[in-house]
Each structure stands twice: as structure tokens, then as C-alpha cells.
PDB file of N, CA, C and O in Angstrom:
ATOM      1  N   UNK A   1       0.836  -1.176   0.000  1.00  0.00           N
ATOM      2  CA  UNK A   1       0.000   0.000   0.000  1.00  0.00           C
ATOM      3  C   UNK A   1       0.883   1.242   0.000  1.00  0.00           C
ATOM      4  O   UNK A   1       1.863   1.309   0.741  1.00  0.00           O
ATOM      5  N   UNK A   2       0.543   2.210  -0.817  1.00  0.00           N
ATOM      6  CA  UNK A   2       1.301   3.450  -0.875  1.00  0.00           C
ATOM      7  C   UNK A   2       0.578   4.551  -0.121  1.00  0.00           C
ATOM      8  O   UNK A   2      -0.646   4.670  -0.172  1.00  0.00           O
ATOM      9  N   UNK A   3       1.353   5.335   0.564  1.00  0.00           N
ATOM     10  CA  UNK A   3       0.847   6.477   1.323  1.00  0.00           C
ATOM     11  C   UNK A   3       1.309   7.737   0.623  1.00  0.00           C
ATOM     12  O   UNK A   3       2.442   7.792   0.145  1.00  0.00           O
ATOM     13  N   UNK A   4       0.478   8.734   0.553  1.00  0.00           N
ATOM     14  CA  UNK A   4       0.880  10.031  -0.002  1.00  0.00           C
ATOM     15  C   UNK A   4       0.928  11.033   1.145  1.00  0.00           C
ATOM     16  O   UNK A   4      -0.103  11.409   1.702  1.00  0.00           O
ATOM     17  N   UNK A   5       2.143  11.457   1.489  1.00  0.00           N
ATOM     18  CA  UNK A   5       2.328  12.478   2.515  1.00  0.00           C
ATOM     19  C   UNK A   5       2.381  13.833   1.825  1.00  0.00           C
ATOM     20  O   UNK A   5       3.138  14.008   0.870  1.00  0.00           O
ATOM     21  N   UNK A   6       1.594  14.787   2.288  1.00  0.00           N
ATOM     22  CA  UNK A   6       1.551  16.111   1.662  1.00  0.00           C
ATOM     23  C   UNK A   6       2.244  17.126   2.563  1.00  0.00           C
ATOM     24  O   UNK A   6       2.053  17.141   3.779  1.00  0.00           O
ATOM     25  N   UNK A   7       3.043  17.961   1.941  1.00  0.00           N
ATOM     26  CA  UNK A   7       3.741  19.033   2.651  1.00  0.00           C
ATOM     27  C   UNK A   7       3.779  20.243   1.736  1.00  0.00           C
ATOM     28  O   UNK A   7       3.112  20.267   0.702  1.00  0.00           O
ATOM     29  N   UNK A   8       4.547  21.230   2.108  1.00  0.00           N
ATOM     30  CA  UNK A   8       4.706  22.381   1.226  1.00  0.00           C
ATOM     31  C   UNK A   8       6.129  22.890   1.315  1.00  0.00           C
ATOM     32  O   UNK A   8       6.807  22.731   2.331  1.00  0.00           O
ATOM     33  N   UNK A   9       6.563  23.501   0.236  1.00  0.00           N
ATOM     34  CA  UNK A   9       7.852  24.191   0.218  1.00  0.00           C
ATOM     35  C   UNK A   9       7.534  25.635   0.584  1.00  0.00           C
ATOM     36  O   UNK A   9       7.312  26.471  -0.291  1.00  0.00           O
ATOM     37  N   UNK A  10       7.513  25.919   1.872  1.00  0.00           N
ATOM     38  CA  UNK A  10       7.005  27.204   2.365  1.00  0.00           C
ATOM     39  C   UNK A  10       7.832  28.397   1.911  1.00  0.00           C
ATOM     40  O   UNK A  10       7.366  29.532   2.003  1.00  0.00           O
ATOM     41  N   UNK A  11       9.025  28.172   1.433  1.00  0.00           N
ATOM     42  CA  UNK A  11       9.882  29.262   0.970  1.00  0.00           C
ATOM     43  C   UNK A  11       9.693  29.553  -0.518  1.00  0.00           C
ATOM     44  O   UNK A  11      10.290  30.493  -1.042  1.00  0.00           O
ATOM     45  N   UNK A  12       8.871  28.761  -1.203  1.00  0.00           N
ATOM     46  CA  UNK A  12       8.612  28.970  -2.630  1.00  0.00           C
ATOM     47  C   UNK A  12       7.142  29.340  -2.811  1.00  0.00           C
ATOM     48  O   UNK A  12       6.254  28.514  -2.600  1.00  0.00           O
ATOM     49  N   UNK A  13       6.895  30.585  -3.203  1.00  0.00           N
ATOM     50  CA  UNK A  13       5.526  31.054  -3.457  1.00  0.00           C
ATOM     51  C   UNK A  13       5.403  31.436  -4.926  1.00  0.00           C
ATOM     52  O   UNK A  13       6.366  31.911  -5.529  1.00  0.00           O
ATOM     53  N   UNK A  14       4.231  31.234  -5.497  1.00  0.00           N
ATOM     54  CA  UNK A  14       3.988  31.608  -6.889  1.00  0.00           C
ATOM     55  C   UNK A  14       3.519  33.048  -6.948  1.00  0.00           C
ATOM     56  O   UNK A  14       2.552  33.421  -6.283  1.00  0.00           O
ATOM     57  N   UNK A  15       4.196  33.850  -7.738  1.00  0.00           N
ATOM     58  CA  UNK A  15       3.944  35.294  -7.843  1.00  0.00           C
ATOM     59  C   UNK A  15       2.567  35.560  -8.451  1.00  0.00           C
ATOM     60  O   UNK A  15       2.328  35.213  -9.608  1.00  0.00           O
ATOM     61  N   UNK A  16       1.662  36.170  -7.690  1.00  0.00           N
ATOM     62  CA  UNK A  16       0.318  36.436  -8.216  1.00  0.00           C
ATOM     63  C   UNK A  16       0.277  37.562  -9.246  1.00  0.00           C
ATOM     64  O   UNK A  16      -0.765  37.798  -9.857  1.00  0.00           O
ATOM     65  N   UNK A  17       1.390  38.258  -9.447  1.00  0.00           N
ATOM     66  CA  UNK A  17       1.417  39.333 -10.447  1.00  0.00           C
ATOM     67  C   UNK A  17       2.065  38.884 -11.759  1.00  0.00           C
ATOM     68  O   UNK A  17       2.156  39.668 -12.704  1.00  0.00           O
ATOM     69  N   UNK A  18       2.517  37.624 -11.822  1.00  0.00           N
ATOM     70  CA  UNK A  18       3.185  37.109 -13.018  1.00  0.00           C
ATOM     71  C   UNK A  18       2.283  36.116 -13.751  1.00  0.00           C
ATOM     72  O   UNK A  18       1.852  35.116 -13.176  1.00  0.00           O
ATOM     73  N   UNK A  19       2.000  36.402 -15.030  1.00  0.00           N
ATOM     74  CA  UNK A  19       1.217  35.485 -15.865  1.00  0.00           C
ATOM     75  C   UNK A  19       2.168  34.471 -16.492  1.00  0.00           C
ATOM     76  O   UNK A  19       3.136  34.861 -17.144  1.00  0.00           O
ATOM     77  N   UNK A  20       1.916  33.197 -16.310  1.00  0.00           N
ATOM     78  CA  UNK A  20       2.756  32.141 -16.852  1.00  0.00           C
ATOM     79  C   UNK A  20       2.235  31.749 -18.230  1.00  0.00           C
ATOM     80  O   UNK A  20       1.191  31.108 -18.351  1.00  0.00           O
ATOM     81  N   UNK A  21       2.975  32.142 -19.269  1.00  0.00           N
ATOM     82  CA  UNK A  21       2.551  31.896 -20.653  1.00  0.00           C
ATOM     83  C   UNK A  21       2.482  30.406 -20.980  1.00  0.00           C
ATOM     84  O   UNK A  21       1.734  30.016 -21.876  1.00  0.00           O
ATOM     85  N   UNK A  22       3.237  29.567 -20.281  1.00  0.00           N
ATOM     86  CA  UNK A  22       3.246  28.132 -20.554  1.00  0.00           C
ATOM     87  C   UNK A  22       2.018  27.423 -19.984  1.00  0.00           C
ATOM     88  O   UNK A  22       1.751  26.273 -20.331  1.00  0.00           O
ATOM     89  N   UNK A  23       1.272  28.104 -19.114  1.00  0.00           N
ATOM     90  CA  UNK A  23       0.098  27.495 -18.482  1.00  0.00           C
ATOM     91  C   UNK A  23      -1.093  28.439 -18.646  1.00  0.00           C
ATOM     92  O   UNK A  23      -1.625  28.969 -17.671  1.00  0.00           O
ATOM     93  N   UNK A  24      -1.497  28.635 -19.901  1.00  0.00           N
ATOM     94  CA  UNK A  24      -2.680  29.421 -20.261  1.00  0.00           C
ATOM     95  C   UNK A  24      -2.696  30.833 -19.665  1.00  0.00           C
ATOM     96  O   UNK A  24      -3.763  31.408 -19.453  1.00  0.00           O
ATOM     97  N   UNK A  25      -1.506  31.388 -19.395  1.00  0.00           N
ATOM     98  CA  UNK A  25      -1.428  32.745 -18.857  1.00  0.00           C
ATOM     99  C   UNK A  25      -1.914  32.869 -17.424  1.00  0.00           C
ATOM    100  O   UNK A  25      -2.213  33.971 -16.965  1.00  0.00           O
ATOM    101  N   UNK A  26      -1.995  31.757 -16.713  1.00  0.00           N
ATOM    102  CA  UNK A  26      -2.498  31.778 -15.334  1.00  0.00           C
ATOM    103  C   UNK A  26      -1.513  32.489 -14.414  1.00  0.00           C
ATOM    104  O   UNK A  26      -0.298  32.419 -14.600  1.00  0.00           O
ATOM    105  N   UNK A  27      -2.066  33.171 -13.423  1.00  0.00           N
ATOM    106  CA  UNK A  27      -1.261  33.858 -12.425  1.00  0.00           C
ATOM    107  C   UNK A  27      -1.051  32.929 -11.230  1.00  0.00           C
ATOM    108  O   UNK A  27      -1.871  32.050 -10.965  1.00  0.00           O
ATOM    109  N   UNK A  28       0.054  33.134 -10.515  1.00  0.00           N
ATOM    110  CA  UNK A  28       0.340  32.337  -9.324  1.00  0.00           C
ATOM    111  C   UNK A  28      -0.700  32.565  -8.242  1.00  0.00           C
ATOM    112  O   UNK A  28      -1.384  33.589  -8.231  1.00  0.00           O
ATOM    113  N   UNK A  29      -0.816  31.606  -7.330  1.00  0.00           N
ATOM    114  CA  UNK A  29      -1.818  31.701  -6.261  1.00  0.00           C
ATOM    115  C   UNK A  29      -1.253  32.265  -4.951  1.00  0.00           C
ATOM    116  O   UNK A  29      -1.978  32.378  -3.962  1.00  0.00           O
ATOM    117  N   UNK A  30       0.029  32.617  -4.942  1.00  0.00           N
ATOM    118  CA  UNK A  30       0.710  33.176  -3.776  1.00  0.00           C
ATOM    119  C   UNK A  30       0.696  32.215  -2.580  1.00  0.00           C
ATOM    120  O   UNK A  30       0.869  32.643  -1.439  1.00  0.00           O
ATOM    121  N   UNK A  31       0.495  30.935  -2.838  1.00  0.00           N
ATOM    122  CA  UNK A  31       0.573  29.905  -1.803  1.00  0.00           C
ATOM    123  C   UNK A  31       1.889  29.161  -1.946  1.00  0.00           C
ATOM    124  O   UNK A  31       2.494  29.185  -3.018  1.00  0.00           O
ATOM    125  N   UNK A  32       2.351  28.488  -0.871  1.00  0.00           N
ATOM    126  CA  UNK A  32       3.546  27.651  -1.010  1.00  0.00           C
ATOM    127  C   UNK A  32       3.296  26.530  -2.020  1.00  0.00           C
ATOM    128  O   UNK A  32       2.169  26.060  -2.173  1.00  0.00           O
ATOM    129  N   UNK A  33       4.359  26.111  -2.705  1.00  0.00           N
ATOM    130  CA  UNK A  33       4.273  24.990  -3.643  1.00  0.00           C
ATOM    131  C   UNK A  33       3.998  23.718  -2.843  1.00  0.00           C
ATOM    132  O   UNK A  33       4.640  23.472  -1.822  1.00  0.00           O
ATOM    133  N   UNK A  34       3.030  22.901  -3.315  1.00  0.00           N
ATOM    134  CA  UNK A  34       2.703  21.639  -2.647  1.00  0.00           C
ATOM    135  C   UNK A  34       3.721  20.575  -3.024  1.00  0.00           C
ATOM    136  O   UNK A  34       4.131  20.478  -4.181  1.00  0.00           O
ATOM    137  N   UNK A  35       4.126  19.778  -2.044  1.00  0.00           N
ATOM    138  CA  UNK A  35       5.065  18.684  -2.251  1.00  0.00           C
ATOM    139  C   UNK A  35       4.369  17.412  -1.761  1.00  0.00           C
ATOM    140  O   UNK A  35       3.945  17.338  -0.607  1.00  0.00           O
ATOM    141  N   UNK A  36       4.252  16.412  -2.638  1.00  0.00           N
ATOM    142  CA  UNK A  36       3.536  15.184  -2.303  1.00  0.00           C
ATOM    143  C   UNK A  36       4.501  14.008  -2.400  1.00  0.00           C
ATOM    144  O   UNK A  36       5.011  13.697  -3.476  1.00  0.00           O
ATOM    145  N   UNK A  37       4.743  13.359  -1.265  1.00  0.00           N
ATOM    146  CA  UNK A  37       5.626  12.194  -1.247  1.00  0.00           C
ATOM    147  C   UNK A  37       4.810  10.937  -1.498  1.00  0.00           C
ATOM    148  O   UNK A  37       3.757  10.739  -0.893  1.00  0.00           O
ATOM    149  N   UNK A  38       5.298  10.095  -2.390  1.00  0.00           N
ATOM    150  CA  UNK A  38       4.673   8.809  -2.665  1.00  0.00           C
ATOM    151  C   UNK A  38       5.610   7.740  -2.110  1.00  0.00           C
ATOM    152  O   UNK A  38       6.737   7.595  -2.584  1.00  0.00           O
ATOM    153  N   UNK A  39       5.159   7.009  -1.130  1.00  0.00           N
ATOM    154  CA  UNK A  39       6.018   6.002  -0.510  1.00  0.00           C
ATOM    155  C   UNK A  39       5.230   5.098   0.404  1.00  0.00           C
ATOM    156  O   UNK A  39       4.001   5.051   0.341  1.00  0.00           O
ATOM    157  N   UNK A  40       5.942   4.374   1.258  1.00  0.00           N
ATOM    158  CA  UNK A  40       5.318   3.405   2.150  1.00  0.00           C
ATOM    159  C   UNK A  40       5.368   3.824   3.613  1.00  0.00           C
ATOM    160  O   UNK A  40       4.847   3.116   4.475  1.00  0.00           O
ATOM    161  N   UNK A  41       5.984   4.958   3.902  1.00  0.00           N
ATOM    162  CA  UNK A  41       6.181   5.386   5.282  1.00  0.00           C
ATOM    163  C   UNK A  41       5.325   6.597   5.603  1.00  0.00           C
ATOM    164  O   UNK A  41       5.296   7.568   4.847  1.00  0.00           O
ATOM    165  N   UNK A  42       4.630   6.534   6.727  1.00  0.00           N
ATOM    166  CA  UNK A  42       3.879   7.699   7.178  1.00  0.00           C
ATOM    167  C   UNK A  42       4.850   8.610   7.918  1.00  0.00           C
ATOM    168  O   UNK A  42       5.535   8.167   8.839  1.00  0.00           O
ATOM    169  N   UNK A  43       4.914   9.882   7.522  1.00  0.00           N
ATOM    170  CA  UNK A  43       5.871  10.834   8.092  1.00  0.00           C
ATOM    171  C   UNK A  43       5.268  11.578   9.269  1.00  0.00           C
ATOM    172  O   UNK A  43       4.051  11.669   9.423  1.00  0.00           O
ATOM    173  N   UNK A  44       6.168  12.110  10.102  1.00  0.00           N
ATOM    174  CA  UNK A  44       5.753  12.910  11.251  1.00  0.00           C
ATOM    175  C   UNK A  44       5.591  14.369  10.829  1.00  0.00           C
ATOM    176  O   UNK A  44       6.276  14.832   9.917  1.00  0.00           O
ATOM    177  N   UNK A  45       4.701  15.081  11.477  1.00  0.00           N
ATOM    178  CA  UNK A  45       4.509  16.507  11.214  1.00  0.00           C
ATOM    179  C   UNK A  45       5.800  17.237  11.527  1.00  0.00           C
ATOM    180  O   UNK A  45       6.393  17.034  12.586  1.00  0.00           O
ATOM    181  N   UNK A  46       6.237  18.082  10.611  1.00  0.00           N
ATOM    182  CA  UNK A  46       7.450  18.873  10.793  1.00  0.00           C
ATOM    183  C   UNK A  46       8.731  18.172  10.402  1.00  0.00           C
ATOM    184  O   UNK A  46       9.803  18.771  10.492  1.00  0.00           O
ATOM    185  N   UNK A  47       8.659  16.929   9.972  1.00  0.00           N
ATOM    186  CA  UNK A  47       9.846  16.179   9.582  1.00  0.00           C
ATOM    187  C   UNK A  47      10.450  16.802   8.324  1.00  0.00           C
ATOM    188  O   UNK A  47       9.727  17.139   7.386  1.00  0.00           O
ATOM    189  N   UNK A  48      11.771  16.953   8.307  1.00  0.00           N
ATOM    190  CA  UNK A  48      12.489  17.515   7.167  1.00  0.00           C
ATOM    191  C   UNK A  48      13.243  16.384   6.481  1.00  0.00           C
ATOM    192  O   UNK A  48      14.010  15.661   7.117  1.00  0.00           O
ATOM    193  N   UNK A  49      13.018  16.236   5.177  1.00  0.00           N
ATOM    194  CA  UNK A  49      13.589  15.118   4.440  1.00  0.00           C
ATOM    195  C   UNK A  49      14.248  15.584   3.152  1.00  0.00           C
ATOM    196  O   UNK A  49      13.855  16.599   2.575  1.00  0.00           O
ATOM    197  N   UNK A  50      15.238  14.847   2.710  1.00  0.00           N
ATOM    198  CA  UNK A  50      15.837  15.058   1.395  1.00  0.00           C
ATOM    199  C   UNK A  50      15.015  14.227   0.408  1.00  0.00           C
ATOM    200  O   UNK A  50      14.835  13.024   0.598  1.00  0.00           O
ATOM    201  N   UNK A  51      14.516  14.881  -0.653  1.00  0.00           N
ATOM    202  CA  UNK A  51      13.602  14.202  -1.580  1.00  0.00           C
ATOM    203  C   UNK A  51      14.246  13.935  -2.930  1.00  0.00           C
ATOM    204  O   UNK A  51      15.276  14.514  -3.276  1.00  0.00           O
ATOM    205  N   UNK A  52      13.616  13.045  -3.684  1.00  0.00           N
ATOM    206  CA  UNK A  52      13.957  12.779  -5.082  1.00  0.00           C
ATOM    207  C   UNK A  52      12.727  13.155  -5.906  1.00  0.00           C
ATOM    208  O   UNK A  52      11.753  12.403  -5.926  1.00  0.00           O
ATOM    209  N   UNK A  53      12.752  14.316  -6.594  1.00  0.00           N
ATOM    210  CA  UNK A  53      11.588  14.716  -7.398  1.00  0.00           C
ATOM    211  C   UNK A  53      11.315  13.716  -8.524  1.00  0.00           C
ATOM    212  O   UNK A  53      12.239  13.234  -9.179  1.00  0.00           O
ATOM    213  N   UNK A  54      10.051  13.418  -8.732  1.00  0.00           N
ATOM    214  CA  UNK A  54       9.633  12.517  -9.810  1.00  0.00           C
ATOM    215  C   UNK A  54       8.917  13.271 -10.927  1.00  0.00           C
ATOM    216  O   UNK A  54       9.118  12.983 -12.107  1.00  0.00           O
ATOM    217  N   UNK A  55       8.081  14.238 -10.549  1.00  0.00           N
ATOM    218  CA  UNK A  55       7.288  14.959 -11.547  1.00  0.00           C
ATOM    219  C   UNK A  55       6.786  16.272 -10.971  1.00  0.00           C
ATOM    220  O   UNK A  55       6.647  16.429  -9.758  1.00  0.00           O
ATOM    221  N   UNK A  56       6.519  17.201 -11.861  1.00  0.00           N
ATOM    222  CA  UNK A  56       5.887  18.471 -11.492  1.00  0.00           C
ATOM    223  C   UNK A  56       4.589  18.568 -12.282  1.00  0.00           C
ATOM    224  O   UNK A  56       4.550  18.275 -13.477  1.00  0.00           O
ATOM    225  N   UNK A  57       3.536  18.980 -11.602  1.00  0.00           N
ATOM    226  CA  UNK A  57       2.226  19.075 -12.228  1.00  0.00           C
ATOM    227  C   UNK A  57       1.687  20.482 -12.007  1.00  0.00           C
ATOM    228  O   UNK A  57       1.530  20.927 -10.870  1.00  0.00           O
ATOM    229  N   UNK A  58       1.406  21.177 -13.105  1.00  0.00           N
ATOM    230  CA  UNK A  58       0.805  22.514 -13.018  1.00  0.00           C
ATOM    231  C   UNK A  58      -0.700  22.359 -13.112  1.00  0.00           C
ATOM    232  O   UNK A  58      -1.217  21.792 -14.074  1.00  0.00           O
ATOM    233  N   UNK A  59      -1.399  22.865 -12.110  1.00  0.00           N
ATOM    234  CA  UNK A  59      -2.859  22.772 -12.088  1.00  0.00           C
ATOM    235  C   UNK A  59      -3.444  24.177 -12.051  1.00  0.00           C
ATOM    236  O   UNK A  59      -2.851  25.092 -11.479  1.00  0.00           O
ATOM    237  N   UNK A  60      -4.594  24.337 -12.657  1.00  0.00           N
ATOM    238  CA  UNK A  60      -5.330  25.596 -12.570  1.00  0.00           C
ATOM    239  C   UNK A  60      -6.448  25.360 -11.558  1.00  0.00           C
ATOM    240  O   UNK A  60      -7.342  24.541 -11.777  1.00  0.00           O
ATOM    241  N   UNK A  61      -6.380  26.091 -10.449  1.00  0.00           N
ATOM    242  CA  UNK A  61      -7.349  25.946  -9.361  1.00  0.00           C
ATOM    243  C   UNK A  61      -8.031  27.293  -9.150  1.00  0.00           C
ATOM    244  O   UNK A  61      -7.403  28.253  -8.704  1.00  0.00           O
ATOM    245  N   UNK A  62      -9.304  27.354  -9.468  1.00  0.00           N
ATOM    246  CA  UNK A  62     -10.085  28.591  -9.388  1.00  0.00           C
ATOM    247  C   UNK A  62      -9.393  29.729 -10.147  1.00  0.00           C
ATOM    248  O   UNK A  62      -9.346  30.869  -9.685  1.00  0.00           O
ATOM    249  N   UNK A  63      -8.859  29.387 -11.323  1.00  0.00           N
ATOM    250  CA  UNK A  63      -8.238  30.367 -12.201  1.00  0.00           C
ATOM    251  C   UNK A  63      -6.807  30.736 -11.845  1.00  0.00           C
ATOM    252  O   UNK A  63      -6.202  31.567 -12.523  1.00  0.00           O
ATOM    253  N   UNK A  64      -6.253  30.138 -10.799  1.00  0.00           N
ATOM    254  CA  UNK A  64      -4.888  30.448 -10.385  1.00  0.00           C
ATOM    255  C   UNK A  64      -3.993  29.226 -10.561  1.00  0.00           C
ATOM    256  O   UNK A  64      -4.441  28.086 -10.441  1.00  0.00           O
ATOM    257  N   UNK A  65      -2.711  29.490 -10.849  1.00  0.00           N
ATOM    258  CA  UNK A  65      -1.733  28.430 -11.052  1.00  0.00           C
ATOM    259  C   UNK A  65      -1.325  27.827  -9.716  1.00  0.00           C
ATOM    260  O   UNK A  65      -0.974  28.554  -8.787  1.00  0.00           O
ATOM    261  N   UNK A  66      -1.370  26.504  -9.616  1.00  0.00           N
ATOM    262  CA  UNK A  66      -1.058  25.789  -8.378  1.00  0.00           C
ATOM    263  C   UNK A  66      -0.149  24.608  -8.735  1.00  0.00           C
ATOM    264  O   UNK A  66      -0.610  23.622  -9.310  1.00  0.00           O
ATOM    265  N   UNK A  67       1.132  24.705  -8.398  1.00  0.00           N
ATOM    266  CA  UNK A  67       2.097  23.648  -8.723  1.00  0.00           C
ATOM    267  C   UNK A  67       2.103  22.564  -7.666  1.00  0.00           C
ATOM    268  O   UNK A  67       1.965  22.843  -6.475  1.00  0.00           O
ATOM    269  N   UNK A  68       2.265  21.314  -8.111  1.00  0.00           N
ATOM    270  CA  UNK A  68       2.443  20.146  -7.245  1.00  0.00           C
ATOM    271  C   UNK A  68       3.741  19.477  -7.656  1.00  0.00           C
ATOM    272  O   UNK A  68       3.973  19.243  -8.842  1.00  0.00           O
ATOM    273  N   UNK A  69       4.586  19.170  -6.688  1.00  0.00           N
ATOM    274  CA  UNK A  69       5.824  18.437  -6.931  1.00  0.00           C
ATOM    275  C   UNK A  69       5.656  17.045  -6.316  1.00  0.00           C
ATOM    276  O   UNK A  69       5.475  16.926  -5.104  1.00  0.00           O
ATOM    277  N   UNK A  70       5.712  16.011  -7.123  1.00  0.00           N
ATOM    278  CA  UNK A  70       5.602  14.641  -6.639  1.00  0.00           C
ATOM    279  C   UNK A  70       7.009  14.076  -6.473  1.00  0.00           C
ATOM    280  O   UNK A  70       7.864  14.253  -7.341  1.00  0.00           O
ATOM    281  N   UNK A  71       7.242  13.393  -5.347  1.00  0.00           N
ATOM    282  CA  UNK A  71       8.590  12.918  -5.044  1.00  0.00           C
ATOM    283  C   UNK A  71       8.567  11.608  -4.285  1.00  0.00           C
ATOM    284  O   UNK A  71       7.512  11.115  -3.887  1.00  0.00           O
ATOM    285  N   UNK A  72       9.752  11.059  -4.094  1.00  0.00           N
ATOM    286  CA  UNK A  72       9.960   9.898  -3.256  1.00  0.00           C
ATOM    287  C   UNK A  72      11.156  10.190  -2.363  1.00  0.00           C
ATOM    288  O   UNK A  72      11.868  11.172  -2.574  1.00  0.00           O
ATOM    289  N   UNK A  73      11.376   9.342  -1.370  1.00  0.00           N
ATOM    290  CA  UNK A  73      12.504   9.456  -0.461  1.00  0.00           C
ATOM    291  C   UNK A  73      13.436   8.289  -0.753  1.00  0.00           C
ATOM    292  O   UNK A  73      12.988   7.235  -1.205  1.00  0.00           O
ATOM    293  N   UNK A  74      14.717   8.468  -0.501  1.00  0.00           N
ATOM    294  CA  UNK A  74      15.735   7.461  -0.826  1.00  0.00           C
ATOM    295  C   UNK A  74      15.425   6.032  -0.418  1.00  0.00           C
ATOM    296  O   UNK A  74      15.687   5.104  -1.183  1.00  0.00           O
ATOM    297  N   UNK A  75      14.861   5.833   0.792  1.00  0.00           N
ATOM    298  CA  UNK A  75      14.628   4.454   1.235  1.00  0.00           C
ATOM    299  C   UNK A  75      13.372   3.827   0.648  1.00  0.00           C
ATOM    300  O   UNK A  75      13.184   2.618   0.777  1.00  0.00           O
ATOM    301  N   UNK A  76      12.507   4.607   0.008  1.00  0.00           N
ATOM    302  CA  UNK A  76      11.277   4.061  -0.592  1.00  0.00           C
ATOM    303  C   UNK A  76      11.490   3.730  -2.048  1.00  0.00           C
ATOM    304  O   UNK A  76      10.568   3.262  -2.716  1.00  0.00           O
TER     305      UNK A  76
END
């Protein structure tokens, strides 16, 4: 069974004043970028981990650009 742990890269925010031409001209949502770990281990709140990015997904949520970074951890 795989668990998806969700976190955020709180130091990376999408600029709400910048239109991204590669994603239908959508503006950033000024929220931290979401980071979703796919693995077998349930993580603790506040745990800091070194990740291996697998994919980036740009989503349009209520007209604003919302990035998701999918990753795994070395032992998974």
C-alpha cells in the first residue's frame, strides 16, 4: 500500500502578479508549492527530508496556477 504524505515548500511562493505563458497565462496563487511524497512510510509533522523529485504538475485551481511536486525518499 502506498501512502501520499503532503507538505509544502514554504519558501517557494507563486507570484500572483506574473502570468505564466506556458500554463494558459495563469497567475500564481501566492501559496507555497505543494510537495507530495509517494512512498510506504507515514511521516511525522514537521519532519524535514531530502527528496527525489519525480514529476511536477501545473494545475489551474479557481483560475490560479497551483504547482504540485511529486517525489519519493531514498529508502522508498
